[in-house]
C-alpha positions as CSV (number, residue, x, y, z in Angstrom):
1,X,0.0,0.0,0.0
2,X,1.2,3.6,-0.4
3,X,3.7,4.2,2.4
4,X,3.8,0.6,3.6
5,X,7.5,0.4,3.1
6,X,7.9,2.8,6.1
7,X,6.3,0.3,8.4
8,X,8.4,-1.5,11.1
9,X,10.6,-4.3,9.6
10,X,9.5,-6.5,12.6
11,X,6.2,-7.2,10.9
12,X,6.0,-10.8,9.5
13,X,5.2,-9.7,5.9
14,X,7.2,-7.4,3.7
15,X,5.4,-4.9,1.5
16,X,6.4,-2.5,-1.2
17,X,4.1,-0.3,-3.2
18,X,4.0,-0.2,-7.0
19,X,5.5,2.9,-8.5
20,X,3.3,3.8,-11.4
21,X,3.2,7.3,-12.7
22,X,-0.3,8.5,-11.7
23,X,-1.3,12.1,-11.1
24,X,-1.6,12.6,-7.3
25,X,-3.5,15.8,-7.3
26,X,-6.3,16.6,-4.7
27,X,-9.6,15.2,-5.8
28,X,-12.6,17.6,-5.4
29,X,-15.6,16.5,-3.4
30,X,-18.7,15.2,-5.1
31,X,-22.3,15.7,-4.2
32,X,-23.5,12.1,-4.2
33,X,-27.1,12.8,-5.2
34,X,-26.3,15.4,-7.8
35,X,-28.1,14.5,-11.1
36,X,-26.8,16.1,-14.3
37,X,-29.3,18.6,-15.7
38,X,-29.1,17.5,-19.4
39,X,-31.5,14.7,-20.2
40,X,-31.4,14.3,-24.0
41,X,-31.8,10.5,-23.5
42,X,-31.7,8.4,-20.3
43,X,-28.1,7.5,-20.7
44,X,-26.6,10.6,-22.3
45,X,-24.6,11.6,-19.3
46,X,-23.0,8.2,-19.3
47,X,-21.3,8.9,-22.6
48,X,-17.6,9.5,-22.7
49,X,-16.5,12.7,-21.0
50,X,-13.2,14.3,-21.6
51,X,-13.5,16.3,-18.3
52,X,-13.0,13.3,-16.0
53,X,-9.5,14.2,-14.9
54,X,-10.6,15.8,-11.7
55,X,-13.6,13.5,-11.0
56,X,-13.7,11.9,-7.6
57,X,-12.8,8.3,-8.4
58,X,-14.3,5.0,-7.8
59,X,-12.0,3.3,-5.2
60,X,-12.2,-0.5,-5.1
61,X,-10.6,-2.2,-2.1
62,X,-10.4,-5.9,-2.4
63,X,-9.0,-9.1,-3.8
64,X,-6.9,-9.9,-6.8
65,X,-6.6,-13.6,-7.9
66,X,-5.1,-15.6,-10.7
67,X,-8.1,-17.6,-11.9
68,X,-7.1,-21.1,-13.1
69,X,-9.8,-22.1,-15.5
70,X,-10.6,-25.8,-16.3
71,X,-13.4,-26.6,-18.7
72,X,-15.2,-29.8,-17.7
73,X,-18.4,-31.6,-18.7
74,X,-19.4,-32.2,-15.1
75,X,-18.0,-31.9,-11.6
76,X,-15.9,-34.9,-10.3
77,X,-17.5,-37.2,-7.7
78,X,-15.8,-37.9,-4.4
79,X,-12.6,-39.8,-5.0
80,X,-12.9,-39.4,-8.8
81,X,-10.3,-38.0,-11.2
82,X,-11.6,-36.5,-14.5
83,X,-9.9,-34.8,-17.5
84,X,-10.5,-31.2,-18.4
85,X,-11.1,-30.2,-22.0
86,X,-8.9,-27.1,-21.6
87,X,-7.1,-25.1,-19.0
88,X,-5.7,-21.6,-18.7
89,X,-4.8,-18.9,-16.1
90,X,-6.5,-15.5,-16.3
91,X,-6.4,-12.5,-14.0
92,X,-9.5,-12.2,-11.7
93,X,-10.6,-11.8,-8.1
94,X,-13.7,-9.8,-7.1
95,X,-11.8,-6.6,-6.3
96,X,-9.7,-6.7,-9.5
97,X,-12.7,-7.5,-11.6
98,X,-14.7,-4.6,-10.3
99,X,-11.8,-2.2,-10.6
100,X,-11.2,-3.1,-14.3
101,X,-14.9,-2.9,-14.9
102,X,-15.0,0.6,-13.5
103,X,-12.0,1.7,-15.6
104,X,-13.3,0.1,-18.8
105,X,-16.5,2.1,-18.3
106,X,-14.2,5.1,-18.6
107,X,-14.6,6.1,-14.9
108,X,-11.4,7.0,-12.9
109,X,-10.8,4.0,-10.8
110,X,-8.2,3.2,-8.1
111,X,-7.5,-0.3,-6.8
112,X,-6.3,-0.8,-3.2
113,X,-5.1,-4.4,-2.7
114,X,-2.2,-6.8,-2.5
115,X,-0.4,-9.4,-4.7
116,X,2.5,-11.7,-4.1
117,X,6.0,-11.3,-5.5
118,X,5.4,-14.0,-8.1
119,X,4.3,-14.7,-11.7
120,X,0.6,-14.5,-10.7
121,X,1.2,-11.1,-9.2
122,X,2.7,-9.9,-12.4
123,X,-0.3,-11.3,-14.4
124,X,-2.7,-9.4,-12.3
125,X,-0.7,-6.2,-12.3
126,X,-0.4,-6.2,-16.0
127,X,-4.2,-6.9,-16.4
128,X,-5.1,-4.1,-14.0
129,X,-2.7,-1.7,-15.7
130,X,-3.9,-2.8,-19.1
131,X,-7.5,-2.1,-18.0
132,X,-6.7,1.5,-17.1
133,X,-6.8,1.1,-13.3
134,X,-4.7,3.4,-11.2
135,X,-2.2,1.2,-9.2
136,X,-0.4,3.5,-6.8
137,X,-2.3,1.8,-4.0
138,X,-1.6,-1.8,-5.1
139,X,1.2,-3.4,-2.9
140,X,3.4,-6.4,-3.4
141,X,3.9,-8.6,-0.3
142,X,7.0,-10.8,-0.1
143,X,5.7,-13.4,2.4
144,X,2.5,-14.6,0.9
145,X,1.6,-15.8,-2.6
146,X,-0.8,-14.0,-4.9
147,X,-4.3,-15.2,-4.3
148,X,-5.6,-17.7,-6.8
149,X,-8.8,-19.6,-7.6
150,X,-9.6,-22.8,-9.4
151,X,-12.7,-22.1,-11.7
152,X,-14.4,-25.3,-12.8
153,X,-16.4,-24.2,-15.9
154,X,-19.2,-26.4,-17.1
155,X,-21.2,-26.4,-20.3
156,X,-23.7,-23.6,-20.3
157,X,-21.4,-21.2,-18.6
158,X,-22.1,-22.3,-15.0
159,X,-19.1,-22.4,-12.7
160,X,-17.9,-23.7,-9.3
161,X,-14.9,-21.9,-7.7
162,X,-12.4,-22.7,-5.0
163,X,-10.4,-19.8,-3.7
164,X,-6.9,-19.7,-2.0
165,X,-6.7,-16.3,-0.2
166,X,-2.9,-15.8,-0.2
167,X,-2.0,-12.1,-0.2
168,X,-5.6,-11.1,-0.2
169,X,-6.1,-12.5,3.3
170,X,-2.6,-12.2,4.8
171,X,0.1,-9.6,5.4
172,X,-2.2,-6.6,5.6
173,X,-0.9,-3.9,8.0
174,X,-2.8,-3.6,11.3
175,X,-3.6,0.0,10.4
176,X,-3.9,1.1,6.8
177,X,-1.6,3.9,5.8
178,X,-2.7,7.6,5.8
179,X,-2.2,7.6,2.0
180,X,-4.6,4.7,1.5
181,X,-7.2,6.2,3.8
182,X,-6.9,9.6,2.0
183,X,-7.7,8.2,-1.4
184,X,-10.8,6.5,0.1
185,X,-11.9,9.8,1.8
186,X,-11.4,11.7,-1.5
187,X,-13.3,9.2,-3.6
188,X,-16.8,9.5,-5.1
189,X,-17.8,6.0,-4.1
190,X,-16.1,2.9,-2.6
191,X,-16.6,-0.8,-3.5
192,X,-15.8,-3.5,-1.0
193,X,-16.1,-7.3,-1.1
194,X,-15.5,-10.2,1.4
195,X,-12.3,-11.7,-0.1
196,X,-10.1,-9.6,2.2
197,X,-10.1,-9.4,6.0
198,X,-13.1,-7.8,7.7
199,X,-10.7,-5.6,9.7
200,X,-9.5,-4.0,6.4
201,X,-13.0,-3.5,5.2
202,X,-14.0,-1.9,8.5
203,X,-11.2,0.6,8.4
204,X,-12.0,1.6,4.8
205,X,-15.8,1.8,5.3
206,X,-15.3,3.9,8.5
207,X,-12.9,6.3,6.7
208,X,-15.4,6.6,3.8
209,X,-18.3,7.3,6.1
210,X,-16.4,10.0,7.9
211,X,-16.0,11.8,4.6
212,X,-19.6,11.1,3.5
213,X,-18.5,8.8,0.7
214,X,-21.0,6.1,-0.1
215,X,-19.9,2.5,0.3
216,X,-21.2,-0.6,-1.5
217,X,-20.4,-4.0,0.0
218,X,-20.5,-7.0,-2.3
219,X,-21.4,-9.9,0.0
220,X,-19.4,-12.4,-2.1
221,X,-16.4,-14.0,-0.5
222,X,-16.1,-15.6,3.0
223,X,-19.3,-17.1,4.3
224,X,-18.9,-15.9,7.9
225,X,-21.4,-13.4,9.3
226,X,-20.8,-9.8,8.4
227,X,-19.6,-7.9,11.5
228,X,-22.1,-5.4,12.8
229,X,-19.3,-2.9,12.9
230,X,-19.0,-3.2,9.2
231,X,-22.7,-3.1,8.4
232,X,-23.2,0.2,10.2
233,X,-20.8,1.9,7.7
234,X,-22.4,0.4,4.6
235,X,-24.8,2.3,2.3
236,X,-25.7,-0.6,-0.1
237,X,-25.3,-4.3,0.6
238,X,-25.1,-6.4,-2.6
239,X,-25.6,-10.2,-2.2
240,X,-26.8,-12.8,-4.6
241,X,-29.7,-14.9,-3.4
242,X,-27.5,-17.7,-1.9
243,X,-25.4,-15.2,-0.1
244,X,-28.5,-13.5,1.2
245,X,-29.8,-16.8,2.5
246,X,-26.5,-17.6,4.2
247,X,-26.2,-14.1,5.8
248,X,-29.8,-14.1,7.2
249,X,-30.2,-17.8,7.8
250,X,-33.5,-17.5,5.9
251,X,-34.8,-19.1,2.7
252,X,-34.6,-17.1,-0.5
253,X,-36.2,-19.3,-3.1
254,X,-39.2,-17.0,-3.8
255,X,-39.6,-13.3,-4.1
256,X,-41.6,-13.2,-0.9
257,X,-38.8,-15.1,1.0
258,X,-36.2,-12.7,-0.5
259,X,-38.4,-9.8,0.7
260,X,-38.4,-11.2,4.2
261,X,-34.7,-11.8,4.2
262,X,-34.0,-8.3,3.0
263,X,-36.2,-7.1,5.9
264,X,-33.8,-8.7,8.3
265,X,-30.9,-6.8,6.6
266,X,-32.9,-3.6,7.2
267,X,-33.2,-4.5,10.8
268,X,-29.4,-4.8,11.0
269,X,-29.1,-1.3,9.8
270,X,-28.6,-1.6,6.0
271,X,-31.1,0.6,4.3
272,X,-30.4,-0.5,0.7
273,X,-30.0,-4.1,-0.4
274,X,-29.2,-4.8,-4.1
275,X,-30.0,-8.5,-4.7
276,X,-28.5,-10.2,-7.8
277,X,-30.8,-13.1,-8.9
278,X,-28.8,-14.5,-11.9
279,X,-31.2,-15.4,-14.7
280,X,-34.1,-13.9,-12.8
281,X,-32.6,-10.4,-12.9
282,X,-32.0,-8.2,-9.8
283,X,-34.0,-6.2,-7.3
284,X,-33.0,-3.1,-5.4
285,X,-34.7,-2.8,-2.0
286,X,-34.6,0.5,-0.3
287,X,-36.2,0.7,3.2
288,X,-39.5,2.6,3.1
289,X,-39.7,2.5,-0.7
290,X,-41.0,0.3,-3.4
291,X,-38.5,-2.3,-4.7
292,X,-37.0,-1.6,-8.1
293,X,-36.9,-4.8,-10.3
294,X,-34.6,-5.2,-13.3
295,X,-34.9,-8.2,-15.7
296,X,-31.8,-9.6,-17.4
297,X,-30.8,-8.5,-20.9
298,X,-31.1,-11.7,-23.0
299,X,-28.1,-12.9,-24.9
300,X,-27.7,-15.4,-27.8
301,X,-25.5,-17.8,-25.8
302,X,-24.0,-17.8,-22.3
303,X,-20.3,-18.5,-22.4
304,X,-19.1,-17.9,-18.8
305,X,-20.9,-16.3,-15.9
306,X,-17.7,-15.7,-14.0
307,X,-17.4,-12.0,-13.2
308,X,-21.0,-11.2,-14.1
309,X,-22.0,-10.3,-10.5
310,X,-18.8,-8.1,-10.3
311,X,-19.6,-6.4,-13.6
312,X,-23.2,-5.7,-12.4
313,X,-22.1,-4.3,-9.0
314,X,-19.3,-2.1,-10.5
315,X,-21.5,-0.8,-13.3
316,X,-24.2,0.0,-10.8
317,X,-21.7,1.9,-8.7
318,X,-20.4,3.9,-11.7
319,X,-23.9,4.9,-12.9
320,X,-24.8,5.8,-9.3
321,X,-21.8,8.0,-8.6
322,X,-22.4,9.7,-12.0
323,X,-25.8,10.8,-10.6
324,X,-28.2,8.5,-12.5
325,X,-31.6,7.6,-11.0
326,X,-31.5,4.2,-9.4
327,X,-33.8,2.6,-12.0
328,X,-31.4,3.6,-14.8
329,X,-28.4,2.4,-12.7
330,X,-30.0,-1.0,-12.6
331,X,-30.6,-1.0,-16.4
332,X,-27.1,0.1,-17.1
333,X,-25.7,-2.6,-14.8
334,X,-27.9,-5.3,-16.4
335,X,-26.7,-4.4,-19.9
336,X,-23.0,-4.5,-18.8
337,X,-23.5,-7.9,-17.2
338,X,-25.1,-9.3,-20.3
339,X,-22.1,-8.4,-22.3
340,X,-19.8,-9.9,-19.7
341,X,-21.3,-13.4,-19.8
342,X,-20.7,-13.7,-23.6
343,X,-16.9,-13.8,-23.1
344,X,-14.7,-16.4,-21.2
345,X,-12.8,-15.1,-18.2
346,X,-13.6,-12.4,-15.7
347,X,-11.3,-9.4,-16.5
348,X,-11.2,-10.2,-20.2
349,X,-15.0,-10.1,-20.3
350,X,-15.5,-6.7,-18.8
351,X,-17.3,-4.5,-21.4
352,X,-16.2,-1.0,-22.4
353,X,-18.6,2.0,-22.0
354,X,-19.3,2.3,-25.7
355,X,-20.4,-1.3,-26.0
356,X,-22.8,-0.8,-23.0
357,X,-24.3,2.4,-24.4
358,X,-24.7,0.9,-27.8
359,X,-26.6,-2.1,-26.3
360,X,-28.8,0.2,-24.3
361,X,-29.8,2.1,-27.4
362,X,-31.3,-1.2,-28.8
363,X,-33.4,-1.9,-25.7
């Protein structure tokens, strides 16, 4: 992380920040609910804008993994060995996915995370840099490997994933550096996930809240209960239906059951819950308001659903911080996710802004 090299050498993990040339000028504050006055068409303000240099950025704090893909006809049974049709390693991880998505949507995006000093770390760094993400808050740790995941991809695009945390879960400083917390406080919106320690997420969310920066927590990652200390700093919780069931210990097979589970989230202090329902679309629940439902955007063929949820969440965040009404944020996110699932891999499948806008014009 920025400034981590100045920490005491007695710590068990060594860190050093990446030294990319990025403009480190003060970032002006953003009125979160400001909505652009021009309304030529619903998504006109989402078009490319050359004046983004001083825009408060999207800051993604989270995981970066090397995703080891194996294409299989079916999952192996206990004690069984099967052959994969193909195998390859691609950059991924929920945090890195969301950061690249934000950057490819032409929104200034910073990634705060950790990789190991290994080939997988270089793979991820190159992918993030190639996606246009600012990396001066990405650190290399010497005593933990880069996080990685085995993605078992079946016909039809469905996947099962096993994650090895590595540098995502270990070697974080006990207290984040002032430089890291400042980029959070000066951001327009912050995205978190649960593939890094809760203690890191709490520090980031607390810093964001102190600066009135909205925080979205993607519930994907570890399946332990979300600490109440983290929930009180969250503006939007974004689970899929299985994560919602696990977090609330309630069934989520029907819309009514989802409604009741979301009610429990409201009781825990989270006012907005964005539930991703896969092929059934998504619903944004805001306490005291009517839910906003968004259907999926149909595609000719689903290739790989890996990264679709990350694309949806990051695209929603970009549209939201740009001042779009929530209903349009949902539509923008659905369009982006539909483009994602037509390409194999997480980061390689992230759509650019023009592609999303072109698709929206056809809907």
